C-alpha positions as CSV (number, residue, x, y, z in Angstrom):
1,M,0.8,27.0,-0.3
2,L,4.1,28.2,-0.3
3,I,2.5,31.6,0.7
4,R,0.3,30.5,3.7
5,K,3.7,28.5,4.7
6,L,5.5,31.8,4.4
7,R,3.2,34.0,6.2
8,V,3.1,31.1,8.7
9,E,6.7,31.0,9.5
10,R,6.7,34.8,10.0
11,G,4.0,34.4,12.5
12,W,1.5,36.7,10.2
13,S,-1.9,37.3,9.7
14,Q,-3.4,37.4,6.4
15,E,-4.1,41.1,7.2
16,T,-0.9,41.6,7.9
17,L,0.6,40.5,4.8
18,A,-2.4,42.3,2.7
19,D,-1.2,45.7,4.6
20,I,2.8,44.5,3.9
21,S,2.4,43.5,0.3
22,G,-0.2,46.1,-0.4
23,L,-2.8,43.2,-1.9
24,S,-6.1,42.9,-0.7
25,V,-7.1,39.8,2.4
26,R,-9.2,38.4,-0.3
27,T,-6.5,38.1,-2.8
28,I,-4.5,36.6,-0.4
29,Q,-7.1,34.0,0.6
30,R,-7.7,33.0,-2.7
31,L,-3.8,32.5,-3.4
32,E,-3.5,30.2,-0.5
33,R,-6.4,28.1,-1.8
34,G,-4.0,27.7,-4.9
35,G,-5.6,30.3,-7.1
36,N,-3.7,32.7,-9.8
37,A,-1.3,35.0,-9.2
38,S,0.0,37.8,-12.3
39,M,3.1,38.8,-12.0
40,D,2.6,41.8,-10.0
41,T,1.0,40.2,-7.7
42,L,3.7,37.5,-7.2
43,G,6.1,40.7,-7.1
44,A,4.4,42.2,-4.3
45,L,4.1,39.1,-2.3
46,A,8.6,38.2,-3.5
47,A,9.2,41.7,-1.9
48,A,6.9,41.2,1.5
49,F,8.5,37.7,2.1
50,E,12.0,39.0,0.8
51,V,12.4,35.9,-1.4
52,D,12.8,35.9,-5.5
53,V,9.5,36.1,-7.7
54,A,10.6,32.7,-9.5
55,T,10.1,31.1,-6.2
56,L,6.7,31.8,-5.5
57,A,6.0,31.3,-9.7
58,E,7.4,28.3,-10.0
59,E,4.9,27.5,-6.8
60,T,1.3,28.5,-8.5
61,S,2.3,27.6,-11.7
62,M,2.1,24.2,-10.0
63,Y,-1.5,24.3,-9.8
64,A,-2.4,26.8,-13.1
65,Q,-5.8,26.2,-14.1
66,K,-4.6,26.5,-17.7
67,D,-2.5,24.0,-17.6
68,L,-5.3,21.4,-17.0
69,T,-7.7,19.4,-18.8
70,E,-11.3,19.6,-17.5
71,E,-10.6,16.6,-15.7
72,E,-7.8,17.3,-13.8
73,R,-9.2,20.8,-12.5
74,R,-12.4,18.4,-10.9
75,A,-9.8,15.9,-9.5
76,V,-8.0,19.4,-8.2
77,A,-10.8,21.1,-6.4
78,Y,-12.2,17.4,-5.2
79,V,-8.7,17.0,-3.5
80,R,-8.4,20.7,-1.9
81,D,-12.4,20.1,-0.7
82,I,-11.0,16.7,0.8
83,K,-8.7,18.3,2.3
84,A,-10.5,21.1,3.6
85,F,-12.7,18.7,4.9
86,Y,-10.2,16.7,6.8
87,S,-8.8,19.8,8.5
88,H,-12.0,20.7,9.6
89,L,-12.8,17.3,11.6
90,A,-8.9,17.6,13.0
91,T,-9.7,21.0,14.6
92,Y,-13.3,19.6,15.5
93,V,-11.7,16.6,16.9
94,V,-8.9,18.7,19.2
95,V,-11.0,21.7,19.8
96,I,-13.8,19.8,21.6
97,A,-11.1,17.1,23.3
98,A,-10.1,20.2,24.9
99,L,-13.5,21.8,26.1
100,A,-14.2,18.2,27.3
101,L,-10.7,18.7,29.8
102,V,-12.4,21.6,30.2
103,N,-15.5,21.1,31.4
104,L,-14.4,18.1,33.1
105,F,-11.9,19.4,35.2
106,S,-14.0,22.5,36.4
107,D,-18.0,21.7,36.2
108,A,-17.7,17.8,35.9
109,E,-21.6,18.0,37.0
110,R,-22.7,20.4,34.6
111,L,-21.4,19.0,30.8
112,W,-22.0,21.9,29.0
113,F,-19.0,20.6,26.1
114,L,-22.1,18.5,24.7
115,W,-23.8,21.7,23.1
116,P,-20.6,22.7,21.1
117,L,-20.1,18.8,20.4
118,F,-23.3,18.5,18.4
119,G,-24.0,22.0,17.3
120,W,-20.3,21.7,15.9
121,G,-21.0,18.1,14.6
122,I,-23.5,19.1,12.7
123,G,-21.9,21.2,10.8
124,V,-18.7,19.1,10.4
125,A,-21.3,15.8,9.5
126,A,-22.9,18.1,6.7
127,H,-19.5,19.5,5.1
128,G,-18.6,15.8,5.3
129,L,-21.9,14.6,3.3
130,S,-21.3,17.2,1.0
131,V,-17.2,16.7,-0.1
132,F,-18.3,13.1,-0.3
133,E,-21.5,13.9,-2.3
134,V,-23.4,11.8,0.3
135,V,-26.0,14.7,-0.6
136,S,-25.5,16.9,-3.4
137,L,-27.3,20.6,-3.4
138,F,-24.9,22.2,-5.1
139,D,-23.5,19.7,-8.1
140,A,-22.1,20.3,-11.1
141,D,-24.9,21.4,-13.0
142,W,-26.2,24.1,-10.4
143,E,-22.6,25.2,-10.4
144,K,-22.4,25.7,-14.2
145,R,-25.9,27.5,-14.5
146,Q,-24.8,29.7,-11.9
147,I,-21.9,30.1,-13.8
148,R,-24.1,31.1,-16.7
149,K,-25.4,33.0,-14.5
150,R,-23.3,35.5,-13.5
151,L,-21.4,35.7,-17.0
152,D,-24.9,36.5,-18.8
153,R,-24.9,39.6,-15.7
154,N,-21.7,40.9,-16.2
155,R,-22.1,40.7,-20.4
156,S,-25.6,42.9,-20.1
157,S,-24.0,45.4,-17.8
158,A,-21.2,45.6,-19.5
159,D,-23.0,46.4,-22.7
160,E,-25.2,49.1,-20.8
């Protein structure tokens, strides 16, 4: 969370931070979602932000997956999913309200803002159903099967 805050305070995109730090955009995204960082990665970010490595290390260790039980990991993941959903919902409401105002002041006879309202609304509803596990297409068992499949693939390619 601190990494994102520092990046936004400077007005940098994730791509800009990646260029400055020498890290990949994907790494930046993972870290901003609360992923773990190596000391080398933290050093690169600390240099980019011109802050002490200890400051970044303290923040990232708060959610270190190795220190959490399985139940705590699931709870942290669930809370992050809920946070992402509420962020998605808030963005939807703000953007649709802005589109509605633009539509009503520019061409009130043709309500074109209803198309994104319904289209994006379906996506928001699906996101909510998934997060709150009303519809669970990808439950914990599916996740475990996919992880095992991936690990088996990696092991077989390493054996070759």
